[in-house]
N, CA, C and O atoms as a Maestro MAE file, in Angstrom:
{
 s_m_m2io_version
 :::
 2.0.0
}

f_m_ct {
 s_m_title
 :::
 protein
 m_atom[276] {
  # First column is atom index #
  i_m_mmod_type
  r_m_x_coord
  r_m_y_coord
  r_m_z_coord
  i_m_residue_number
  s_m_chain_name
  s_m_pdb_residue_name
  s_m_pdb_atom_name
  i_m_atomic_number
  :::
  1 25 148.922 92.218 88.384 1 A "UNK " " N  " 7
  2 3 149.068 92.170 86.956 1 A "UNK " " CA " 6
  3 2 149.954 93.267 86.428 1 A "UNK " " C  " 6
  4 15 150.639 93.070 85.424 1 A "UNK " " O  " 8
  5 25 149.966 94.394 87.056 2 A "UNK " " N  " 7
  6 3 150.855 95.469 86.693 2 A "UNK " " CA " 6
  7 2 152.409 95.102 86.724 2 A "UNK " " C  " 6
  8 15 153.213 95.501 85.882 2 A "UNK " " O  " 8
  9 25 152.722 94.273 87.832 3 A "UNK " " N  " 7
  10 3 153.970 93.894 88.061 3 A "UNK " " CA " 6
  11 2 154.479 92.982 87.033 3 A "UNK " " C  " 6
  12 15 155.663 93.009 86.694 3 A "UNK " " O  " 8
  13 25 153.538 92.095 86.475 4 A "UNK " " N  " 7
  14 3 153.990 91.152 85.516 4 A "UNK " " CA " 6
  15 2 154.238 91.847 84.197 4 A "UNK " " C  " 6
  16 15 155.160 91.511 83.453 4 A "UNK " " O  " 8
  17 25 153.367 92.852 83.919 5 A "UNK " " N  " 7
  18 3 153.539 93.634 82.654 5 A "UNK " " CA " 6
  19 2 154.814 94.442 82.614 5 A "UNK " " C  " 6
  20 15 155.530 94.559 81.619 5 A "UNK " " O  " 8
  21 25 155.044 95.037 83.902 6 A "UNK " " N  " 7
  22 3 156.356 95.733 83.987 6 A "UNK " " CA " 6
  23 2 157.496 94.845 83.892 6 A "UNK " " C  " 6
  24 15 158.494 95.233 83.284 6 A "UNK " " O  " 8
  25 25 157.462 93.690 84.427 7 A "UNK " " N  " 7
  26 3 158.528 92.825 84.373 7 A "UNK " " CA " 6
  27 2 158.807 92.325 82.865 7 A "UNK " " C  " 6
  28 15 159.959 92.124 82.483 7 A "UNK " " O  " 8
  29 25 157.811 92.157 82.123 8 A "UNK " " N  " 7
  30 3 157.892 91.728 80.700 8 A "UNK " " CA " 6
  31 2 158.486 92.910 79.994 8 A "UNK " " C  " 6
  32 15 159.389 92.726 79.178 8 A "UNK " " O  " 8
  33 25 158.028 94.130 80.260 9 A "UNK " " N  " 7
  34 3 158.668 95.354 79.636 9 A "UNK " " CA " 6
  35 2 160.102 95.444 79.904 9 A "UNK " " C  " 6
  36 15 160.902 95.671 78.997 9 A "UNK " " O  " 8
  37 25 160.463 95.270 81.154 10 A "UNK " " N  " 7
  38 3 161.861 95.303 81.575 10 A "UNK " " CA " 6
  39 2 162.766 94.256 80.801 10 A "UNK " " C  " 6
  40 15 163.865 94.534 80.323 10 A "UNK " " O  " 8
  41 25 162.204 93.114 80.746 11 A "UNK " " N  " 7
  42 3 162.979 92.071 80.078 11 A "UNK " " CA " 6
  43 2 163.104 92.278 78.621 11 A "UNK " " C  " 6
  44 15 164.152 91.942 78.069 11 A "UNK " " O  " 8
  45 25 162.141 92.797 77.952 12 A "UNK " " N  " 7
  46 3 162.309 93.129 76.561 12 A "UNK " " CA " 6
  47 2 163.254 94.307 76.306 12 A "UNK " " C  " 6
  48 15 163.947 94.381 75.291 12 A "UNK " " O  " 8
  49 25 163.244 95.266 77.324 13 A "UNK " " N  " 7
  50 3 164.142 96.386 77.127 13 A "UNK " " CA " 6
  51 2 165.570 95.975 77.326 13 A "UNK " " C  " 6
  52 15 166.439 96.425 76.580 13 A "UNK " " O  " 8
  53 25 165.860 95.122 78.319 14 A "UNK " " N  " 7
  54 3 167.116 94.610 78.633 14 A "UNK " " CA " 6
  55 2 167.692 93.806 77.368 14 A "UNK " " C  " 6
  56 15 168.815 94.006 76.906 14 A "UNK " " O  " 8
  57 25 166.809 92.903 76.887 15 A "UNK " " N  " 7
  58 3 167.213 92.104 75.676 15 A "UNK " " CA " 6
  59 2 167.482 92.948 74.570 15 A "UNK " " C  " 6
  60 15 168.459 92.719 73.858 15 A "UNK " " O  " 8
  61 25 166.668 93.965 74.334 16 A "UNK " " N  " 7
  62 3 166.896 94.772 73.131 16 A "UNK " " CA " 6
  63 2 168.063 95.776 73.293 16 A "UNK " " C  " 6
  64 15 168.785 95.955 72.312 16 A "UNK " " O  " 8
  65 25 168.302 96.415 74.384 17 A "UNK " " N  " 7
  66 3 169.353 97.341 74.604 17 A "UNK " " CA " 6
  67 2 170.682 96.601 74.607 17 A "UNK " " C  " 6
  68 15 171.646 96.936 73.920 17 A "UNK " " O  " 8
  69 25 170.650 95.610 75.406 18 A "UNK " " N  " 7
  70 3 171.915 94.794 75.648 18 A "UNK " " CA " 6
  71 2 172.332 94.070 74.206 18 A "UNK " " C  " 6
  72 15 173.498 94.036 73.812 18 A "UNK " " O  " 8
  73 25 171.294 93.541 73.534 19 A "UNK " " N  " 7
  74 3 171.620 92.914 72.302 19 A "UNK " " CA " 6
  75 2 172.052 93.956 71.235 19 A "UNK " " C  " 6
  76 15 172.943 93.687 70.429 19 A "UNK " " O  " 8
  77 25 171.418 95.128 71.242 20 A "UNK " " N  " 7
  78 3 171.853 96.130 70.268 20 A "UNK " " CA " 6
  79 2 173.335 96.585 70.539 20 A "UNK " " C  " 6
  80 15 174.116 96.766 69.604 20 A "UNK " " O  " 8
  81 25 173.682 96.760 71.827 21 A "UNK " " N  " 7
  82 3 175.095 97.073 72.119 21 A "UNK " " CA " 6
  83 2 176.023 95.987 71.753 21 A "UNK " " C  " 6
  84 15 177.100 96.220 71.205 21 A "UNK " " O  " 8
  85 25 175.594 94.749 72.065 22 A "UNK " " N  " 7
  86 3 176.436 93.549 71.705 22 A "UNK " " CA " 6
  87 2 176.609 93.516 70.148 22 A "UNK " " C  " 6
  88 15 177.725 93.280 69.685 22 A "UNK " " O  " 8
  89 25 175.594 93.733 69.372 23 A "UNK " " N  " 7
  90 3 175.773 93.598 67.946 23 A "UNK " " CA " 6
  91 2 176.435 94.800 67.288 23 A "UNK " " C  " 6
  92 15 177.053 94.647 66.235 23 A "UNK " " O  " 8
  93 25 176.327 96.004 67.878 24 A "UNK " " N  " 7
  94 3 176.973 97.244 67.309 24 A "UNK " " CA " 6
  95 2 178.428 97.153 67.635 24 A "UNK " " C  " 6
  96 15 179.236 97.732 66.908 24 A "UNK " " O  " 8
  97 25 178.824 96.462 68.687 25 A "UNK " " N  " 7
  98 3 180.232 96.378 69.086 25 A "UNK " " CA " 6
  99 2 180.874 95.069 68.615 25 A "UNK " " C  " 6
  100 15 181.986 94.724 69.012 25 A "UNK " " O  " 8
  101 25 180.141 94.350 67.757 26 A "UNK " " N  " 7
  102 3 180.628 93.032 67.274 26 A "UNK " " CA " 6
  103 2 180.992 92.058 68.401 26 A "UNK " " C  " 6
  104 15 181.939 91.277 68.299 26 A "UNK " " O  " 8
  105 25 180.192 92.137 69.492 27 A "UNK " " N  " 7
  106 3 180.347 91.166 70.532 27 A "UNK " " CA " 6
  107 2 180.031 89.743 70.131 27 A "UNK " " C  " 6
  108 15 179.284 89.520 69.178 27 A "UNK " " O  " 8
  109 25 180.546 88.847 70.790 28 A "UNK " " N  " 7
  110 3 180.384 87.447 70.472 28 A "UNK " " CA " 6
  111 2 179.010 86.933 71.021 28 A "UNK " " C  " 6
  112 15 178.174 87.715 71.471 28 A "UNK " " O  " 8
  113 25 178.818 85.578 70.962 29 A "UNK " " N  " 7
  114 3 177.576 84.988 71.524 29 A "UNK " " CA " 6
  115 2 177.530 85.378 73.022 29 A "UNK " " C  " 6
  116 15 178.522 85.394 73.751 29 A "UNK " " O  " 8
  117 25 176.374 85.664 73.368 30 A "UNK " " N  " 7
  118 3 176.085 86.038 74.786 30 A "UNK " " CA " 6
  119 2 174.692 85.494 75.201 30 A "UNK " " C  " 6
  120 15 174.124 84.650 74.508 30 A "UNK " " O  " 8
  121 25 174.191 85.951 76.254 31 A "UNK " " N  " 7
  122 3 172.902 85.488 76.641 31 A "UNK " " CA " 6
  123 2 171.707 86.194 76.095 31 A "UNK " " C  " 6
  124 15 170.596 86.010 76.593 31 A "UNK " " O  " 8
  125 25 171.908 87.023 75.055 32 A "UNK " " N  " 7
  126 3 170.807 87.733 74.433 32 A "UNK " " CA " 6
  127 2 170.143 86.755 73.480 32 A "UNK " " C  " 6
  128 15 170.838 86.120 72.687 32 A "UNK " " O  " 8
  129 25 168.787 86.605 73.528 33 A "UNK " " N  " 7
  130 3 167.992 85.621 72.861 33 A "UNK " " CA " 6
  131 2 168.075 85.710 71.342 33 A "UNK " " C  " 6
  132 15 167.951 84.703 70.645 33 A "UNK " " O  " 8
  133 25 168.294 86.962 70.821 34 A "UNK " " N  " 7
  134 3 168.321 87.103 69.388 34 A "UNK " " CA " 6
  135 2 169.548 86.308 68.709 34 A "UNK " " C  " 6
  136 15 169.476 85.945 67.535 34 A "UNK " " O  " 8
  137 25 170.628 86.069 69.474 35 A "UNK " " N  " 7
  138 3 171.706 85.318 69.021 35 A "UNK " " CA " 6
  139 2 171.378 83.803 68.829 35 A "UNK " " C  " 6
  140 15 172.066 83.107 68.082 35 A "UNK " " O  " 8
  141 25 170.396 83.349 69.463 36 A "UNK " " N  " 7
  142 3 170.109 81.951 69.473 36 A "UNK " " CA " 6
  143 2 168.863 81.559 68.683 36 A "UNK " " C  " 6
  144 15 168.551 80.371 68.608 36 A "UNK " " O  " 8
  145 25 168.164 82.474 68.111 37 A "UNK " " N  " 7
  146 3 167.012 82.152 67.288 37 A "UNK " " CA " 6
  147 2 167.347 82.219 65.857 37 A "UNK " " C  " 6
  148 15 167.572 83.295 65.304 37 A "UNK " " O  " 8
  149 25 167.384 81.039 65.223 38 A "UNK " " N  " 7
  150 3 167.914 80.922 63.817 38 A "UNK " " CA " 6
  151 2 167.186 81.845 62.909 38 A "UNK " " C  " 6
  152 15 167.837 82.401 62.025 38 A "UNK " " O  " 8
  153 25 165.887 82.078 63.022 39 A "UNK " " N  " 7
  154 3 165.102 82.987 62.110 39 A "UNK " " CA " 6
  155 2 165.573 84.333 62.135 39 A "UNK " " C  " 6
  156 15 165.456 85.015 61.117 39 A "UNK " " O  " 8
  157 25 166.112 84.822 63.211 40 A "UNK " " N  " 7
  158 3 166.596 86.265 63.365 40 A "UNK " " CA " 6
  159 2 168.023 86.486 62.886 40 A "UNK " " C  " 6
  160 15 168.503 87.619 62.912 40 A "UNK " " O  " 8
  161 25 168.708 85.451 62.454 41 A "UNK " " N  " 7
  162 3 170.075 85.703 61.919 41 A "UNK " " CA " 6
  163 2 170.077 86.599 60.654 41 A "UNK " " C  " 6
  164 15 169.329 86.356 59.707 41 A "UNK " " O  " 8
  165 25 170.890 87.581 60.667 42 A "UNK " " N  " 7
  166 3 170.966 88.580 59.657 42 A "UNK " " CA " 6
  167 2 170.060 89.720 59.858 42 A "UNK " " C  " 6
  168 15 170.116 90.692 59.105 42 A "UNK " " O  " 8
  169 25 169.170 89.648 60.901 43 A "UNK " " N  " 7
  170 3 168.281 90.750 61.255 43 A "UNK " " CA " 6
  171 2 168.526 91.158 62.698 43 A "UNK " " C  " 6
  172 15 167.664 91.803 63.295 43 A "UNK " " O  " 8
  173 25 169.591 90.832 63.245 44 A "UNK " " N  " 7
  174 3 169.788 91.028 64.700 44 A "UNK " " CA " 6
  175 2 169.503 92.479 65.143 44 A "UNK " " C  " 6
  176 15 168.743 92.670 66.092 44 A "UNK " " O  " 8
  177 25 170.075 93.493 64.499 45 A "UNK " " N  " 7
  178 3 169.981 94.842 64.876 45 A "UNK " " CA " 6
  179 2 168.510 95.261 64.830 45 A "UNK " " C  " 6
  180 15 167.980 95.886 65.749 45 A "UNK " " O  " 8
  181 25 167.874 94.883 63.705 46 A "UNK " " N  " 7
  182 3 166.407 95.343 63.536 46 A "UNK " " CA " 6
  183 2 165.597 94.638 64.629 46 A "UNK " " C  " 6
  184 15 164.719 95.303 65.177 46 A "UNK " " O  " 8
  185 25 165.784 93.400 64.999 47 A "UNK " " N  " 7
  186 3 165.114 92.742 66.019 47 A "UNK " " CA " 6
  187 2 165.344 93.387 67.321 47 A "UNK " " C  " 6
  188 15 164.411 93.627 68.088 47 A "UNK " " O  " 8
  189 25 166.700 93.700 67.613 48 A "UNK " " N  " 7
  190 3 166.982 94.460 68.917 48 A "UNK " " CA " 6
  191 2 166.181 95.781 69.033 48 A "UNK " " C  " 6
  192 15 165.674 96.139 70.096 48 A "UNK " " O  " 8
  193 25 166.099 96.458 67.923 49 A "UNK " " N  " 7
  194 3 165.353 97.712 67.985 49 A "UNK " " CA " 6
  195 2 163.838 97.580 68.161 49 A "UNK " " C  " 6
  196 15 163.164 98.410 68.771 49 A "UNK " " O  " 8
  197 25 163.347 96.459 67.573 50 A "UNK " " N  " 7
  198 3 161.915 96.089 67.806 50 A "UNK " " CA " 6
  199 2 161.662 95.709 69.175 50 A "UNK " " C  " 6
  200 15 160.627 96.101 69.714 50 A "UNK " " O  " 8
  201 25 162.511 94.971 69.816 51 A "UNK " " N  " 7
  202 3 162.397 94.633 71.186 51 A "UNK " " CA " 6
  203 2 162.373 95.875 72.106 51 A "UNK " " C  " 6
  204 15 161.590 95.956 73.053 51 A "UNK " " O  " 8
  205 25 163.223 96.795 71.804 52 A "UNK " " N  " 7
  206 3 163.312 98.061 72.591 52 A "UNK " " CA " 6
  207 2 161.928 98.875 72.460 52 A "UNK " " C  " 6
  208 15 161.353 99.390 73.419 52 A "UNK " " O  " 8
  209 25 161.506 98.910 71.195 53 A "UNK " " N  " 7
  210 3 160.164 99.619 70.964 53 A "UNK " " CA " 6
  211 2 158.961 98.842 71.677 53 A "UNK " " C  " 6
  212 15 158.103 99.426 72.339 53 A "UNK " " O  " 8
  213 25 158.992 97.567 71.486 54 A "UNK " " N  " 7
  214 3 157.866 96.805 72.066 54 A "UNK " " CA " 6
  215 2 157.921 96.980 73.589 54 A "UNK " " C  " 6
  216 15 156.903 97.282 74.212 54 A "UNK " " O  " 8
  217 25 159.073 96.797 74.177 55 A "UNK " " N  " 7
  218 3 159.266 96.894 75.659 55 A "UNK " " CA " 6
  219 2 158.799 98.253 76.103 55 A "UNK " " C  " 6
  220 15 158.096 98.355 77.108 55 A "UNK " " O  " 8
  221 25 159.179 99.357 75.356 56 A "UNK " " N  " 7
  222 3 158.802 100.698 75.723 56 A "UNK " " CA " 6
  223 2 157.223 100.914 75.691 56 A "UNK " " C  " 6
  224 15 156.605 101.511 76.572 56 A "UNK " " O  " 8
  225 25 156.692 100.380 74.622 57 A "UNK " " N  " 7
  226 3 155.157 100.486 74.493 57 A "UNK " " CA " 6
  227 2 154.478 99.749 75.635 57 A "UNK " " C  " 6
  228 15 153.537 100.254 76.247 57 A "UNK " " O  " 8
  229 25 154.973 98.541 75.913 58 A "UNK " " N  " 7
  230 3 154.384 97.824 77.105 58 A "UNK " " CA " 6
  231 2 154.607 98.592 78.347 58 A "UNK " " C  " 6
  232 15 153.676 98.786 79.128 58 A "UNK " " O  " 8
  233 25 155.774 99.029 78.560 59 A "UNK " " N  " 7
  234 3 156.038 99.859 79.768 59 A "UNK " " CA " 6
  235 2 155.150 101.036 79.910 59 A "UNK " " C  " 6
  236 15 154.652 101.325 80.998 59 A "UNK " " O  " 8
  237 25 154.934 101.749 78.789 60 A "UNK " " N  " 7
  238 3 154.094 102.982 78.846 60 A "UNK " " CA " 6
  239 2 152.622 102.519 79.065 60 A "UNK " " C  " 6
  240 15 151.859 103.198 79.752 60 A "UNK " " O  " 8
  241 25 152.268 101.461 78.525 61 A "UNK " " N  " 7
  242 3 150.825 100.907 78.753 61 A "UNK " " CA " 6
  243 2 150.685 100.558 80.229 61 A "UNK " " C  " 6
  244 15 149.637 100.796 80.829 61 A "UNK " " O  " 8
  245 25 151.771 99.977 80.833 62 A "UNK " " N  " 7
  246 3 151.680 99.622 82.234 62 A "UNK " " CA " 6
  247 2 151.580 100.812 83.144 62 A "UNK " " C  " 6
  248 15 150.874 100.762 84.151 62 A "UNK " " O  " 8
  249 25 152.285 101.906 82.809 63 A "UNK " " N  " 7
  250 3 152.179 103.075 83.535 63 A "UNK " " CA " 6
  251 2 150.866 103.712 83.403 63 A "UNK " " C  " 6
  252 15 150.262 104.138 84.388 63 A "UNK " " O  " 8
  253 25 150.380 103.791 82.132 64 A "UNK " " N  " 7
  254 3 149.087 104.413 81.926 64 A "UNK " " CA " 6
  255 2 148.008 103.611 82.647 64 A "UNK " " C  " 6
  256 15 147.101 104.215 83.219 64 A "UNK " " O  " 8
  257 25 148.062 102.291 82.648 65 A "UNK " " N  " 7
  258 3 147.029 101.479 83.335 65 A "UNK " " CA " 6
  259 2 147.022 101.727 84.791 65 A "UNK " " C  " 6
  260 15 145.956 101.761 85.406 65 A "UNK " " O  " 8
  261 25 148.253 101.916 85.417 66 A "UNK " " N  " 7
  262 3 148.364 102.179 86.831 66 A "UNK " " CA " 6
  263 2 147.793 103.516 87.175 66 A "UNK " " C  " 6
  264 15 147.227 103.672 88.257 66 A "UNK " " O  " 8
  265 25 147.914 104.504 86.298 67 A "UNK " " N  " 7
  266 3 147.373 105.757 86.599 67 A "UNK " " CA " 6
  267 2 145.833 105.917 86.458 67 A "UNK " " C  " 6
  268 15 145.225 106.850 86.983 67 A "UNK " " O  " 8
  269 25 145.237 104.938 85.708 68 A "UNK " " N  " 7
  270 3 143.859 104.993 85.571 68 A "UNK " " CA " 6
  271 2 143.123 104.298 86.739 68 A "UNK " " C  " 6
  272 15 141.924 104.470 86.962 68 A "UNK " " O  " 8
  273 25 143.923 103.510 87.455 69 A "UNK " " N  " 7
  274 3 143.242 102.788 88.628 69 A "UNK " " CA " 6
  275 2 143.082 103.595 89.766 69 A "UNK " " C  " 6
  276 15 142.550 103.137 90.777 69 A "UNK " " O  " 8
  :::
 }
 m_bond[275] {
  # First column is bond index #
  i_m_from
  i_m_to
  i_m_order
  :::
  1 1 2 1
  2 2 3 1
  3 3 4 2
  4 3 5 1
  5 5 6 1
  6 6 7 1
  7 7 8 2
  8 7 9 1
  9 9 10 1
  10 10 11 1
  11 11 12 2
  12 11 13 1
  13 13 14 1
  14 14 15 1
  15 15 16 2
  16 15 17 1
  17 17 18 1
  18 18 19 1
  19 19 20 2
  20 19 21 1
  21 21 22 1
  22 22 23 1
  23 23 24 2
  24 23 25 1
  25 25 26 1
  26 26 27 1
  27 27 28 2
  28 27 29 1
  29 29 30 1
  30 30 31 1
  31 31 32 2
  32 31 33 1
  33 33 34 1
  34 34 35 1
  35 35 36 2
  36 35 37 1
  37 37 38 1
  38 38 39 1
  39 39 40 2
  40 39 41 1
  41 41 42 1
  42 42 43 1
  43 43 44 2
  44 43 45 1
  45 45 46 1
  46 46 47 1
  47 47 48 2
  48 47 49 1
  49 49 50 1
  50 50 51 1
  51 51 52 2
  52 51 53 1
  53 53 54 1
  54 54 55 1
  55 55 56 2
  56 55 57 1
  57 57 58 1
  58 58 59 1
  59 59 60 2
  60 59 61 1
  61 61 62 1
  62 62 63 1
  63 63 64 2
  64 63 65 1
  65 65 66 1
  66 66 67 1
  67 67 68 2
  68 67 69 1
  69 69 70 1
  70 70 71 1
  71 71 72 2
  72 71 73 1
  73 73 74 1
  74 74 75 1
  75 75 76 2
  76 75 77 1
  77 77 78 1
  78 78 79 1
  79 79 80 2
  80 79 81 1
  81 81 82 1
  82 82 83 1
  83 83 84 2
  84 83 85 1
  85 85 86 1
  86 86 87 1
  87 87 88 2
  88 87 89 1
  89 89 90 1
  90 90 91 1
  91 91 92 2
  92 91 93 1
  93 93 94 1
  94 94 95 1
  95 95 96 2
  96 95 97 1
  97 97 98 1
  98 98 99 1
  99 99 100 2
  100 99 101 1
  101 101 102 1
  102 102 103 1
  103 103 104 2
  104 103 105 1
  105 105 106 1
  106 106 107 1
  107 107 108 2
  108 107 109 1
  109 109 110 1
  110 110 111 1
  111 111 112 2
  112 111 113 1
  113 113 114 1
  114 114 115 1
  115 115 116 2
  116 115 117 1
  117 117 118 1
  118 118 119 1
  119 119 120 2
  120 119 121 1
  121 121 122 1
  122 122 123 1
  123 123 124 2
  124 123 125 1
  125 125 126 1
  126 126 127 1
  127 127 128 2
  128 127 129 1
  129 129 130 1
  130 130 131 1
  131 131 132 2
  132 131 133 1
  133 133 134 1
  134 134 135 1
  135 135 136 2
  136 135 137 1
  137 137 138 1
  138 138 139 1
  139 139 140 2
  140 139 141 1
  141 141 142 1
  142 142 143 1
  143 143 144 2
  144 143 145 1
  145 145 146 1
  146 146 147 1
  147 147 148 2
  148 147 149 1
  149 149 150 1
  150 150 151 1
  151 151 152 2
  152 151 153 1
  153 153 154 1
  154 154 155 1
  155 155 156 2
  156 155 157 1
  157 157 158 1
  158 158 159 1
  159 159 160 2
  160 159 161 1
  161 161 162 1
  162 162 163 1
  163 163 164 2
  164 163 165 1
  165 165 166 1
  166 166 167 1
  167 167 168 2
  168 167 169 1
  169 169 170 1
  170 170 171 1
  171 171 172 2
  172 171 173 1
  173 173 174 1
  174 174 175 1
  175 175 176 2
  176 175 177 1
  177 177 178 1
  178 178 179 1
  179 179 180 2
  180 179 181 1
  181 181 182 1
  182 182 183 1
  183 183 184 2
  184 183 185 1
  185 185 186 1
  186 186 187 1
  187 187 188 2
  188 187 189 1
  189 189 190 1
  190 190 191 1
  191 191 192 2
  192 191 193 1
  193 193 194 1
  194 194 195 1
  195 195 196 2
  196 195 197 1
  197 197 198 1
  198 198 199 1
  199 199 200 2
  200 199 201 1
  201 201 202 1
  202 202 203 1
  203 203 204 2
  204 203 205 1
  205 205 206 1
  206 206 207 1
  207 207 208 2
  208 207 209 1
  209 209 210 1
  210 210 211 1
  211 211 212 2
  212 211 213 1
  213 213 214 1
  214 214 215 1
  215 215 216 2
  216 215 217 1
  217 217 218 1
  218 218 219 1
  219 219 220 2
  220 219 221 1
  221 221 222 1
  222 222 223 1
  223 223 224 2
  224 223 225 1
  225 225 226 1
  226 226 227 1
  227 227 228 2
  228 227 229 1
  229 229 230 1
  230 230 231 1
  231 231 232 2
  232 231 233 1
  233 233 234 1
  234 234 235 1
  235 235 236 2
  236 235 237 1
  237 237 238 1
  238 238 239 1
  239 239 240 2
  240 239 241 1
  241 241 242 1
  242 242 243 1
  243 243 244 2
  244 243 245 1
  245 245 246 1
  246 246 247 1
  247 247 248 2
  248 247 249 1
  249 249 250 1
  250 250 251 1
  251 251 252 2
  252 251 253 1
  253 253 254 1
  254 254 255 1
  255 255 256 2
  256 255 257 1
  257 257 258 1
  258 258 259 1
  259 259 260 2
  260 259 261 1
  261 261 262 1
  262 262 263 1
  263 263 264 2
  264 263 265 1
  265 265 266 1
  266 266 267 1
  267 267 268 2
  268 267 269 1
  269 269 270 1
  270 270 271 1
  271 271 272 2
  272 271 273 1
  273 273 274 1
  274 274 275 1
  275 275 276 2
  :::
 }
}
């Protein structure tokens, strides 16, 4: 279970950091999910930051859970 949680955390962090770099440098369409979800248009940078924060929290939870076992 820890591996799945760590994988989700890594995925969210990659999507958030990569998307943030892409949007701050005015990059074009890429493989970042925020570019393809219509509801997020106009909020791309905020959503990227939220993905980074959520991924970090999940990652910390994963580390804490493994230290408790």
